[in-house]
N, CA, C and O atoms as a GROMACS GRO file, in nm:
protein
  588
    1MET      N    1  12.698   8.837  11.238
    1MET     CA    2  12.676   8.734  11.140
    1MET      C    3  12.536   8.752  11.081
    1MET      O    4  12.439   8.770  11.155
    2THR      N    5  12.526   8.745  10.950
    2THR     CA    6  12.399   8.761  10.881
    2THR      C    7  12.353   8.628  10.826
    2THR      O    8  12.430   8.554  10.764
    3LYS      N    9  12.226   8.597  10.849
    3LYS     CA   10  12.171   8.473  10.795
    3LYS      C   11  12.122   8.498  10.653
    3LYS      O   12  12.061   8.601  10.624
    4LYS      N   13  12.149   8.402  10.565
    4LYS     CA   14  12.100   8.412  10.428
    4LYS      C   15  11.959   8.355  10.421
    4LYS      O   16  11.929   8.252  10.481
    5LEU      N   17  11.875   8.424  10.348
    5LEU     CA   18  11.740   8.373  10.325
    5LEU      C   19  11.746   8.264  10.219
    5LEU      O   20  11.826   8.270  10.126
    6SER      N   21  11.660   8.167  10.233
    6SER     CA   22  11.655   8.058  10.136
    6SER      C   23  11.616   8.112   9.999
    6SER      O   24  11.521   8.189   9.986
    7GLN      N   25  11.690   8.072   9.898
    7GLN     CA   26  11.660   8.114   9.762
    7GLN      C   27  11.579   8.007   9.690
    7GLN      O   28  11.551   8.020   9.571
    8GLY      N   29  11.540   7.901   9.761
    8GLY     CA   30  11.464   7.792   9.701
    8GLY      C   31  11.321   7.834   9.669
    8GLY      O   32  11.273   7.938   9.714
    9LYS      N   33  11.257   7.750   9.592
    9LYS     CA   34  11.118   7.775   9.557
    9LYS      C   35  11.029   7.736   9.674
    9LYS      O   36  11.063   7.645   9.750
   10PRO      N   37  10.916   7.805   9.691
   10PRO     CA   38  10.824   7.767   9.799
   10PRO      C   39  10.766   7.627   9.774
   10PRO      O   40  10.757   7.581   9.660
   11ILE      N   41  10.730   7.562   9.882
   11ILE     CA   42  10.670   7.428   9.875
   11ILE      C   43  10.521   7.443   9.902
   11ILE      O   44  10.480   7.506  10.000
   12PHE      N   45  10.440   7.385   9.814
   12PHE     CA   46  10.295   7.396   9.828
   12PHE      C   47  10.235   7.262   9.865
   12PHE      O   48  10.276   7.157   9.814
   13GLY      N   49  10.138   7.266   9.955
   13GLY     CA   50  10.070   7.145   9.997
   13GLY      C   51   9.920   7.168  10.000
   13GLY      O   52   9.874   7.282   9.988
   14LEU      N   53   9.847   7.063  10.016
   14LEU     CA   54   9.702   7.069  10.024
   14LEU      C   55   9.661   7.028  10.164
   14LEU      O   56   9.702   6.923  10.214
   15THR      N   57   9.581   7.112  10.229
   15THR     CA   58   9.540   7.091  10.367
   15THR      C   59   9.391   7.063  10.373
   15THR      O   60   9.312   7.126  10.303
   16ASP      N   61   9.353   6.967  10.459
   16ASP     CA   62   9.213   6.926  10.470
   16ASP      C   63   9.190   6.875  10.612
   16ASP      O   64   9.279   6.816  10.671
   17ASP      N   65   9.070   6.897  10.666
   17ASP     CA   66   9.040   6.842  10.797
   17ASP      C   67   8.932   6.734  10.792
   17ASP      O   68   8.892   6.683  10.897
   18GLU      N   69   8.884   6.699  10.673
   18GLU     CA   70   8.783   6.594  10.660
   18GLU      C   71   8.833   6.470  10.587
   18GLU      O   72   8.765   6.368  10.583
   19GLY      N   73   8.951   6.478  10.530
   19GLY     CA   74   9.005   6.365  10.455
   19GLY      C   75   9.119   6.299  10.529
   19GLY      O   76   9.206   6.366  10.585
   20VAL      N   77   9.119   6.168  10.529
   20VAL     CA   78   9.229   6.094  10.591
   20VAL      C   79   9.342   6.086  10.489
   20VAL      O   80   9.327   6.028  10.382
   21MET      N   81   9.455   6.146  10.525
   21MET     CA   82   9.573   6.148  10.440
   21MET      C   83   9.691   6.104  10.525
   21MET      O   84   9.710   6.152  10.637
   22ILE      N   85   9.770   6.013  10.472
   22ILE     CA   86   9.883   5.959  10.549
   22ILE      C   87  10.010   5.970  10.466
   22ILE      O   88  10.012   5.940  10.346
   23ASP      N   89  10.116   6.013  10.531
   23ASP     CA   90  10.248   6.028  10.470
   23ASP      C   91  10.335   5.910  10.514
   23ASP      O   92  10.353   5.888  10.633
   24PHE      N   93  10.388   5.836  10.418
   24PHE     CA   94  10.476   5.722  10.446
   24PHE      C   95  10.616   5.756  10.397
   24PHE      O   96  10.635   5.776  10.277
   25ASP      N   97  10.712   5.763  10.486
   25ASP     CA   98  10.851   5.789  10.448
   25ASP      C   99  10.936   5.665  10.475
   25ASP      O  100  10.913   5.593  10.572
   26ASP      N  101  11.033   5.643  10.388
   26ASP     CA  102  11.126   5.530  10.401
   26ASP      C  103  11.054   5.396  10.412
   26ASP      O  104  11.086   5.314  10.498
   27VAL      N  105  10.958   5.374  10.322
   27VAL     CA  106  10.878   5.252  10.320
   27VAL      C  107  10.864   5.206  10.175
   27VAL      O  108  10.851   5.289  10.085
   28SER      N  109  10.868   5.077  10.153
   28SER     CA  110  10.852   5.024  10.017
   28SER      C  111  10.707   5.040   9.970
   28SER      O  112  10.615   5.049  10.051
   29PHE      N  113  10.689   5.041   9.838
   29PHE     CA  114  10.554   5.050   9.782
   29PHE      C  115  10.467   4.934   9.831
   29PHE      O  116  10.350   4.954   9.865
   30LYS      N  117  10.523   4.815   9.835
   30LYS     CA  118  10.449   4.696   9.880
   30LYS      C  119  10.396   4.716  10.022
   30LYS      O  120  10.282   4.679  10.052
   31THR      N  121  10.477   4.772  10.110
   31THR     CA  122  10.436   4.798  10.248
   31THR      C  123  10.328   4.905  10.253
   31THR      O  124  10.232   4.892  10.329
   32VAL      N  125  10.343   5.011  10.174
   32VAL     CA  126  10.242   5.118  10.171
   32VAL      C  127  10.108   5.061  10.125
   32VAL      O  128  10.004   5.089  10.185
   33LYS      N  129  10.111   4.983  10.019
   33LYS     CA  130   9.986   4.924   9.968
   33LYS      C  131   9.922   4.833  10.072
   33LYS      O  132   9.800   4.837  10.091
   34TYR      N  133  10.001   4.752  10.141
   34TYR     CA  134   9.950   4.665  10.247
   34TYR      C  135   9.880   4.747  10.355
   34TYR      O  136   9.767   4.717  10.394
   35TRP      N  137   9.947   4.852  10.404
   35TRP     CA  138   9.890   4.933  10.511
   35TRP      C  139   9.772   5.015  10.464
   35TRP      O  140   9.678   5.038  10.541
   36ALA      N  141   9.774   5.059  10.340
   36ALA     CA  142   9.658   5.133  10.287
   36ALA      C  143   9.536   5.042  10.281
   36ALA      O  144   9.427   5.082  10.321
   37LEU      N  145   9.553   4.920  10.232
   37LEU     CA  146   9.442   4.825  10.228
   37LEU      C  147   9.392   4.790  10.369
   37LEU      O  148   9.272   4.787  10.394
   38ARG      N  149   9.486   4.765  10.458
   38ARG     CA  150   9.448   4.731  10.596
   38ARG      C  151   9.374   4.847  10.664
   38ARG      O  152   9.273   4.826  10.732
   39THR      N  153   9.426   4.968  10.647
   39THR     CA  154   9.362   5.087  10.706
   39THR      C  155   9.224   5.109  10.646
   39THR      O  156   9.129   5.136  10.718
   40MET      N  157   9.214   5.097  10.513
   40MET     CA  158   9.086   5.116  10.444
   40MET      C  159   8.981   5.018  10.498
   40MET      O  160   8.870   5.059  10.531
   41LYS      N  161   9.017   4.891  10.508
   41LYS     CA  162   8.921   4.789  10.553
   41LYS      C  163   8.886   4.806  10.700
   41LYS      O  164   8.768   4.802  10.736
   42PHE      N  165   8.985   4.826  10.784
   42PHE     CA  166   8.961   4.835  10.929
   42PHE      C  167   8.875   4.956  10.964
   42PHE      O  168   8.790   4.948  11.054
   43HIS      N  169   8.896   5.068  10.894
   43HIS     CA  170   8.825   5.193  10.926
   43HIS      C  171   8.714   5.226  10.826
   43HIS      O  172   8.655   5.334  10.831
   44LYS      N  173   8.686   5.133  10.735
   44LYS     CA  174   8.578   5.148  10.636
   44LYS      C  175   8.591   5.281  10.559
   44LYS      O  176   8.498   5.361  10.555
   45LEU      N  177   8.709   5.301  10.499
   45LEU     CA  178   8.739   5.426  10.429
   45LEU      C  179   8.710   5.419  10.279
   45LEU      O  180   8.752   5.508  10.204
   46GLU      N  181   8.640   5.317  10.234
   46GLU     CA  182   8.591   5.299  10.097
   46GLU      C  183   8.701   5.261   9.998
   46GLU      O  184   8.699   5.150   9.946
   47CYS      N  185   8.795   5.348   9.972
   47CYS     CA  186   8.902   5.323   9.875
   47CYS      C  187   9.013   5.426   9.897
   47CYS      O  188   9.004   5.508   9.987
   48PHE      N  189   9.117   5.420   9.813
   48PHE     CA  190   9.230   5.510   9.833
   48PHE      C  191   9.307   5.529   9.703
   48PHE      O  192   9.284   5.461   9.603
   49ILE      N  193   9.398   5.626   9.708
   49ILE     CA  194   9.490   5.654   9.599
   49ILE      C  195   9.628   5.672   9.660
   49ILE      O  196   9.642   5.731   9.767
   50ILE      N  197   9.731   5.621   9.592
   50ILE     CA  198   9.868   5.634   9.641
   50ILE      C  199   9.948   5.722   9.546
   50ILE      O  200   9.944   5.704   9.424
   51PHE      N  201  10.020   5.818   9.604
   51PHE     CA  202  10.110   5.906   9.530
   51PHE      C  203  10.253   5.872   9.572
   51PHE      O  204  10.279   5.847   9.689
   52LYS      N  205  10.344   5.871   9.476
   52LYS     CA  206  10.486   5.856   9.509
   52LYS      C  207  10.546   5.995   9.514
   52LYS      O  208  10.540   6.069   9.416
   53SER      N  209  10.604   6.031   9.630
   53SER     CA  210  10.660   6.166   9.642
   53SER      C  211  10.810   6.168   9.618
   53SER      O  212  10.864   6.270   9.575
   54SER      N  213  10.878   6.057   9.645
   54SER     CA  214  11.020   6.040   9.613
   54SER      C  215  11.054   5.894   9.639
   54SER      O  216  10.965   5.813   9.665
   55ASN      N  217  11.180   5.860   9.631
   55ASN     CA  218  11.221   5.721   9.649
   55ASN      C  219  11.178   5.668   9.786
   55ASN      O  220  11.221   5.720   9.890
   56ASN      N  221  11.094   5.565   9.788
   56ASN     CA  222  11.040   5.505   9.910
   56ASN      C  223  10.965   5.602  10.000
   56ASN      O  224  10.962   5.585  10.122
   57CYS      N  225  10.904   5.703   9.940
   57CYS     CA  226  10.820   5.798  10.014
   57CYS      C  227  10.687   5.812   9.939
   57CYS      O  228  10.685   5.840   9.819
   58TYR      N  229  10.578   5.791  10.010
   58TYR     CA  230  10.446   5.787   9.948
   58TYR      C  231  10.345   5.865  10.030
   58TYR      O  232  10.362   5.886  10.150
   59HIS      N  233  10.238   5.908   9.963
   59HIS     CA  234  10.123   5.970  10.028
   59HIS      C  235  10.001   5.886   9.993
   59HIS      O  236   9.988   5.838   9.880
   60VAL      N  237   9.912   5.868  10.089
   60VAL     CA  238   9.788   5.796  10.065
   60VAL      C  239   9.672   5.887  10.103
   60VAL      O  240   9.672   5.947  10.210
   61VAL      N  241   9.573   5.896  10.014
   61VAL     CA  242   9.452   5.973  10.039
   61VAL      C  243   9.335   5.875  10.031
   61VAL      O  244   9.322   5.802   9.933
   62PHE      N  245   9.252   5.874  10.135
   62PHE     CA  246   9.137   5.786  10.140
   62PHE      C  247   9.011   5.861  10.097
   62PHE      O  248   9.008   5.984  10.103
   63ASN      N  249   8.909   5.789  10.054
   63ASN     CA  250   8.793   5.850   9.990
   63ASN      C  251   8.684   5.899  10.085
   63ASN      O  252   8.621   6.001  10.057
   64ARG      N  253   8.661   5.831  10.196
   64ARG     CA  254   8.548   5.866  10.283
   64ARG      C  255   8.581   5.988  10.368
   64ARG      O  256   8.689   5.998  10.425
   65SER      N  257   8.485   6.081  10.375
   65SER     CA  258   8.497   6.197  10.463
   65SER      C  259   8.478   6.152  10.608
   65SER      O  260   8.394   6.066  10.636
   66VAL      N  261   8.555   6.210  10.697
   66VAL     CA  262   8.544   6.181  10.840
   66VAL      C  263   8.554   6.312  10.918
   66VAL      O  264   8.600   6.413  10.864
   67ASP      N  265   8.512   6.310  11.044
   67ASP     CA  266   8.533   6.431  11.124
   67ASP      C  267   8.677   6.429  11.176
   67ASP      O  268   8.747   6.328  11.167
   68TRP      N  269   8.720   6.543  11.231
   68TRP     CA  270   8.859   6.559  11.268
   68TRP      C  271   8.904   6.457  11.372
   68TRP      O  272   9.014   6.403  11.361
   69SER      N  273   8.822   6.429  11.472
   69SER     CA  274   8.865   6.335  11.577
   69SER      C  275   8.882   6.194  11.520
   69SER      O  276   8.976   6.124  11.558
   70GLU      N  277   8.794   6.151  11.430
   70GLU     CA  278   8.809   6.019  11.368
   70GLU      C  279   8.934   6.017  11.279
   70GLU      O  280   9.007   5.917  11.276
   71ASN      N  281   8.958   6.126  11.208
   71ASN     CA  282   9.076   6.137  11.123
   71ASN      C  283   9.202   6.113  11.205
   71ASN      O  284   9.286   6.030  11.168
   72MET      N  285   9.216   6.184  11.316
   72MET     CA  286   9.336   6.170  11.398
   72MET      C  287   9.342   6.035  11.468
   72MET      O  288   9.451   5.984  11.493
   73ARG      N  289   9.228   5.977  11.500
   73ARG     CA  290   9.225   5.843  11.559
   73ARG      C  291   9.282   5.742  11.459
   73ARG      O  292   9.358   5.652  11.496
   74ILE      N  293   9.244   5.756  11.331
   74ILE     CA  294   9.292   5.666  11.226
   74ILE      C  295   9.442   5.683  11.205
   74ILE      O  296   9.515   5.585  11.196
   75VAL      N  297   9.487   5.808  11.196
   75VAL     CA  298   9.630   5.833  11.175
   75VAL      C  299   9.710   5.786  11.297
   75VAL      O  300   9.820   5.734  11.282
   76ALA      N  301   9.655   5.805  11.418
   76ALA     CA  302   9.723   5.757  11.539
   76ALA      C  303   9.732   5.605  11.539
   76ALA      O  304   9.836   5.549  11.575
   77TRP      N  305   9.624   5.538  11.500
   77TRP     CA  306   9.622   5.391  11.491
   77TRP      C  307   9.735   5.344  11.399
   77TRP      O  308   9.812   5.255  11.434
   78ARG      N  309   9.743   5.405  11.283
   78ARG     CA  310   9.846   5.369  11.185
   78ARG      C  311   9.986   5.401  11.239
   78ARG      O  312  10.080   5.324  11.220
   79SER      N  313   9.998   5.515  11.306
   79SER     CA  314  10.126   5.558  11.361
   79SER      C  315  10.177   5.460  11.468
   79SER      O  316  10.294   5.423  11.467
   80LEU      N  317  10.090   5.420  11.558
   80LEU     CA  318  10.130   5.327  11.664
   80LEU      C  319  10.169   5.190  11.608
   80LEU      O  320  10.267   5.130  11.653
   81LEU      N  321  10.093   5.142  11.511
   81LEU     CA  322  10.124   5.011  11.453
   81LEU      C  323  10.253   5.013  11.372
   81LEU      O  324  10.322   4.912  11.362
   82SER      N  325  10.285   5.127  11.314
   82SER     CA  326  10.404   5.135  11.227
   82SER      C  327  10.534   5.129  11.305
   82SER      O  328  10.634   5.077  11.257
   83ARG      N  329  10.532   5.183  11.427
   83ARG     CA  330  10.654   5.193  11.509
   83ARG      C  331  10.762   5.275  11.438
   83ARG      O  332  10.881   5.256  11.462
   84LYS      N  333  10.719   5.365  11.351
   84LYS     CA  334  10.814   5.450  11.276
   84LYS      C  335  10.811   5.591  11.334
   84LYS      O  336  10.704   5.649  11.354
   85LYS      N  337  10.928   5.644  11.360
   85LYS     CA  338  10.941   5.779  11.417
   85LYS      C  339  10.880   5.884  11.324
   85LYS      O  340  10.813   5.976  11.370
   86GLY      N  341  10.902   5.869  11.193
   86GLY     CA  342  10.849   5.965  11.097
   86GLY      C  343  10.697   5.969  11.097
   86GLY      O  344  10.637   6.075  11.080
   87MET      N  345  10.634   5.853  11.115
   87MET     CA  346  10.489   5.847  11.118
   87MET      C  347  10.434   5.914  11.243
   87MET      O  348  10.333   5.983  11.237
   88ARG      N  349  10.500   5.894  11.356
   88ARG     CA  350  10.457   5.960  11.480
   88ARG      C  351  10.473   6.111  11.467
   88ARG      O  352  10.388   6.188  11.512
   89LYS      N  353  10.583   6.154  11.405
   89LYS     CA  354  10.606   6.297  11.385
   89LYS      C  355  10.498   6.356  11.295
   89LYS      O  356  10.446   6.464  11.324
   90TYR      N  357  10.463   6.286  11.185
   90TYR     CA  358  10.357   6.334  11.096
   90TYR      C  359  10.226   6.348  11.174
   90TYR      O  360  10.158   6.450  11.161
   91HIS      N  361  10.192   6.248  11.255
   91HIS     CA  362  10.068   6.253  11.333
   91HIS      C  363  10.068   6.373  11.428
   91HIS      O  364   9.969   6.446  11.434
   92LEU      N  365  10.177   6.393  11.500
   92LEU     CA  366  10.184   6.504  11.594
   92LEU      C  367  10.172   6.639  11.523
   92LEU      O  368  10.103   6.729  11.572
   93LEU      N  369  10.239   6.655  11.410
   93LEU     CA  370  10.232   6.781  11.336
   93LEU      C  371  10.090   6.810  11.287
   93LEU      O  372  10.045   6.924  11.288
   94GLN      N  373  10.018   6.704  11.245
   94GLN     CA  374   9.880   6.723  11.199
   94GLN      C  375   9.791   6.762  11.316
   94GLN      O  376   9.702   6.846  11.301
   95CYS      N  377   9.815   6.704  11.433
   95CYS     CA  378   9.738   6.740  11.553
   95CYS      C  379   9.761   6.886  11.591
   95CYS      O  380   9.666   6.957  11.624
   96ILE      N  381   9.885   6.930  11.585
   96ILE     CA  382   9.918   7.068  11.619
   96ILE      C  383   9.849   7.164  11.523
   96ILE      O  384   9.792   7.265  11.566
   97LYS      N  385   9.852   7.134  11.393
   97LYS     CA  386   9.791   7.222  11.292
   97LYS      C  387   9.639   7.209  11.288
   97LYS      O  388   9.571   7.299  11.238
   98GLN      N  389   9.586   7.100  11.340
   98GLN     CA  390   9.444   7.066  11.336
   98GLN      C  391   9.391   7.052  11.195
   98GLN      O  392   9.276   7.084  11.166
   99SER      N  393   9.477   7.003  11.108
   99SER     CA  394   9.438   6.968  10.971
   99SER      C  395   9.551   6.884  10.912
   99SER      O  396   9.666   6.894  10.955
  100SER      N  397   9.517   6.804  10.812
  100SER     CA  398   9.617   6.718  10.747
  100SER      C  399   9.669   6.787  10.622
  100SER      O  400   9.592   6.847  10.546
  101THR      N  401   9.798   6.779  10.599
  101THR     CA  402   9.859   6.841  10.482
  101THR      C  403   9.951   6.741  10.412
  101THR      O  404  10.028   6.669  10.475
  102LEU      N  405   9.940   6.739  10.279
  102LEU     CA  406  10.032   6.663  10.196
  102LEU      C  407  10.090   6.756  10.090
  102LEU      O  408  10.019   6.841  10.036
  103ARG      N  409  10.217   6.738  10.060
  103ARG     CA  410  10.286   6.820   9.960
  103ARG      C  411  10.233   6.787   9.821
  103ARG      O  412  10.206   6.671   9.790
  104ILE      N  413  10.219   6.891   9.737
  104ILE     CA  414  10.178   6.869   9.598
  104ILE      C  415  10.277   6.929   9.499
  104ILE      O  416  10.268   6.902   9.379
  105SER      N  417  10.370   7.010   9.546
  105SER     CA  418  10.468   7.072   9.456
  105SER      C  419  10.603   7.003   9.471
  105SER      O  420  10.619   6.913   9.553
  106ASN      N  421  10.699   7.048   9.392
  106ASN     CA  422  10.836   7.001   9.406
  106ASN      C  423  10.890   7.044   9.542
  106ASN      O  424  10.842   7.141   9.601
  107LYS      N  425  10.990   6.972   9.590
  107LYS     CA  426  11.055   7.008   9.717
  107LYS      C  427  11.203   6.976   9.702
  107LYS      O  428  11.243   6.860   9.706
  108LYS      N  429  11.283   7.079   9.685
  108LYS     CA  430  11.426   7.064   9.659
  108LYS      C  431  11.446   6.969   9.541
  108LYS      O  432  11.401   6.998   9.430
  109GLN      N  433  11.512   6.854   9.565
  109GLN     CA  434  11.536   6.760   9.454
  109GLN      C  435  11.418   6.664   9.434
  109GLN      O  436  11.419   6.586   9.339
  110LYS      N  437  11.319   6.668   9.521
  110LYS     CA  438  11.204   6.577   9.510
  110LYS      C  439  11.102   6.633   9.412
  110LYS      O  440  11.064   6.749   9.422
  111PRO      N  441  11.056   6.551   9.317
  111PRO     CA  442  10.955   6.598   9.222
  111PRO      C  443  10.818   6.606   9.288
  111PRO      O  444  10.798   6.558   9.400
  112SER      N  445  10.726   6.666   9.218
  112SER     CA  446  10.587   6.670   9.264
  112SER      C  447  10.534   6.527   9.274
  112SER      O  448  10.559   6.446   9.184
  113PRO      N  449  10.462   6.494   9.381
  113PRO     CA  450  10.409   6.358   9.394
  113PRO      C  451  10.320   6.321   9.274
  113PRO      O  452  10.245   6.404   9.223
  114ARG      N  453  10.331   6.194   9.231
  114ARG     CA  454  10.252   6.149   9.117
  114ARG      C  455  10.173   6.024   9.156
  114ARG      O  456  10.217   5.946   9.242
  115VAL      N  457  10.059   6.005   9.094
  115VAL     CA  458   9.974   5.890   9.123
  115VAL      C  459  10.043   5.763   9.073
  115VAL      O  460  10.087   5.756   8.959
  116VAL      N  461  10.052   5.663   9.162
  116VAL     CA  462  10.111   5.535   9.123
  116VAL      C  463  10.015   5.418   9.143
  116VAL      O  464  10.040   5.308   9.092
  117TYR      N  465   9.904   5.440   9.216
  117TYR     CA  466   9.811   5.330   9.239
  117TYR      C  467   9.674   5.386   9.279
  117TYR      O  468   9.664   5.480   9.358
  118ARG      N  469   9.570   5.326   9.222
  118ARG     CA  470   9.432   5.363   9.257
  118ARG      C  471   9.358   5.238   9.299
  118ARG      O  472   9.374   5.132   9.239
  119ASN      N  473   9.276   5.251   9.405
  119ASN     CA  474   9.196   5.139   9.453
  119ASN      C  475   9.051   5.185   9.466
  119ASN      O  476   9.021   5.271   9.547
  120GLY      N  477   8.962   5.127   9.386
  120GLY     CA  478   8.819   5.153   9.399
  120GLY      C  479   8.771   5.285   9.343
  120GLY      O  480   8.845   5.358   9.276
  121SER      N  481   8.646   5.314   9.372
  121SER     CA  482   8.580   5.437   9.326
  121SER      C  483   8.641   5.558   9.395
  121SER      O  484   8.678   5.553   9.512
  122GLN      N  485   8.652   5.667   9.320
  122GLN     CA  486   8.716   5.786   9.377
  122GLN      C  487   8.628   5.908   9.355
  122GLN      O  488   8.661   5.999   9.278
  123ASP      N  489   8.515   5.906   9.425
  123ASP     CA  490   8.413   6.006   9.400
  123ASP      C  491   8.392   6.106   9.514
  123ASP      O  492   8.307   6.194   9.501
  124ASN      N  493   8.463   6.096   9.622
  124ASN     CA  494   8.438   6.182   9.736
  124ASN      C  495   8.564   6.264   9.769
  124ASN      O  496   8.597   6.358   9.698
  125GLN      N  497   8.634   6.228   9.876
  125GLN     CA  498   8.752   6.303   9.918
  125GLN      C  499   8.864   6.298   9.815
  125GLN      O  500   8.935   6.396   9.796
  126ILE      N  501   8.878   6.184   9.748
  126ILE     CA  502   8.984   6.172   9.647
  126ILE      C  503   8.957   6.266   9.531
  126ILE      O  504   9.048   6.335   9.484
  127ARG      N  505   8.832   6.270   9.483
  127ARG     CA  506   8.797   6.360   9.374
  127ARG      C  507   8.826   6.505   9.414
  127ARG      O  508   8.884   6.581   9.337
  128SER      N  509   8.785   6.541   9.534
  128SER     CA  510   8.809   6.677   9.582
  128SER      C  511   8.959   6.707   9.590
  128SER      O  512   9.003   6.813   9.547
  129PHE      N  513   9.036   6.614   9.645
  129PHE     CA  514   9.181   6.632   9.656
  129PHE      C  515   9.243   6.651   9.518
  129PHE      O  516   9.325   6.741   9.498
  130LEU      N  517   9.205   6.566   9.422
  130LEU     CA  518   9.262   6.574   9.287
  130LEU      C  519   9.224   6.704   9.216
  130LEU      O  520   9.304   6.761   9.143
  131ARG      N  521   9.101   6.751   9.238
  131ARG     CA  522   9.059   6.879   9.177
  131ARG      C  523   9.142   6.995   9.230
  131ARG      O  524   9.193   7.076   9.152
  132TYR      N  525   9.156   7.004   9.363
  132TYR     CA  526   9.234   7.112   9.421
  132TYR      C  527   9.381   7.100   9.382
  132TYR      O  528   9.448   7.201   9.357
  133ARG      N  529   9.431   6.979   9.377
  133ARG     CA  530   9.569   6.956   9.337
  133ARG      C  531   9.593   7.008   9.195
  133ARG      O  532   9.692   7.076   9.169
  134LYS      N  533   9.502   6.976   9.104
  134LYS     CA  534   9.513   7.022   8.965
  134LYS      C  535   9.505   7.174   8.958
  134LYS      O  536   9.583   7.237   8.886
  135LEU      N  537   9.412   7.234   9.031
  135LEU     CA  538   9.398   7.380   9.033
  135LEU      C  539   9.528   7.447   9.078
  135LEU      O  540   9.576   7.540   9.015
  136ILE      N  541   9.583   7.399   9.188
  136ILE     CA  542   9.707   7.458   9.240
  136ILE      C  543   9.823   7.438   9.143
  136ILE      O  544   9.902   7.530   9.120
  137LYS      N  545   9.833   7.317   9.085
  137LYS     CA  546   9.942   7.292   8.989
  137LYS      C  547   9.928   7.381   8.865
  137LYS      O  548  10.028   7.428   8.811
  138ASP      N  549   9.804   7.403   8.818
  138ASP     CA  550   9.782   7.492   8.703
  138ASP      C  551   9.822   7.634   8.736
  138ASP      O  552   9.881   7.703   8.652
  139ILE      N  553   9.792   7.679   8.856
  139ILE     CA  554   9.831   7.814   8.899
  139ILE      C  555   9.984   7.824   8.906
  139ILE      O  556  10.042   7.922   8.861
  140LEU      N  557  10.048   7.721   8.964
  140LEU     CA  558  10.193   7.722   8.978
  140LEU      C  559  10.264   7.726   8.843
  140LEU      O  560  10.369   7.790   8.830
  141LYS      N  561  10.207   7.661   8.742
  141LYS     CA  562  10.267   7.662   8.608
  141LYS      C  563  10.274   7.802   8.552
  141LYS      O  564  10.363   7.834   8.472
  142LYS      N  565  10.180   7.888   8.592
  142LYS     CA  566  10.174   8.024   8.540
  142LYS      C  567  10.260   8.122   8.620
  142LYS      O  568  10.280   8.236   8.578
  143MET      N  569  10.311   8.077   8.734
  143MET     CA  570  10.391   8.165   8.819
  143MET      C  571  10.537   8.161   8.773
  143MET      O  572  10.590   8.052   8.749
  144PRO      N  573  10.602   8.276   8.762
  144PRO     CA  574  10.742   8.279   8.717
  144PRO      C  575  10.837   8.205   8.812
  144PRO      O  576  10.938   8.152   8.767
  145ILE      N  577  10.807   8.200   8.940
  145ILE     CA  578  10.897   8.137   9.036
  145ILE      C  579  10.903   7.985   9.017
  145ILE      O  580  11.000   7.922   9.058
  146HIS      N  581  10.802   7.925   8.954
  146HIS     CA  582  10.799   7.779   8.934
  146HIS      C  583  10.830   7.739   8.791
  146HIS      O  584  10.805   7.624   8.753
  147GLN      N  585  10.881   7.826   8.712
  147GLN     CA  586  10.911   7.794   8.573
  147GLN      C  587  11.056   7.759   8.554
  147GLN      O  588  11.097   7.729   8.442
   0.00000   0.00000   0.00000
């Protein structure tokens, strides 16, 4: 028996070990915004930006730079409070990789995540994330595989 290789397009993400990034799956926008505000205030993360990655799936990027252990402490705090299996899985995968990753390209039927909400000044980690995101998306537009 021969296995077929996937003919799908590659999925691109942005990886960082100084920025707090959280993936919310199967959660309403209202809930994501609540938890983003609560996380920002409790951990003094300055501000945040929310991306919608698909129906009831969101990514949150916070502005303040942190070291890796604080990053994982924050994501673990959020994971434990959520009681969601997907959040615990995201936390464990980030621990294994020793960096946080969020998708920035299309993924099967899911479109590229888009900004749906901004909170506060975005001059540190958010600015850096958005710059790299734009750079990668510009490169992808020029690649024949993503056209």
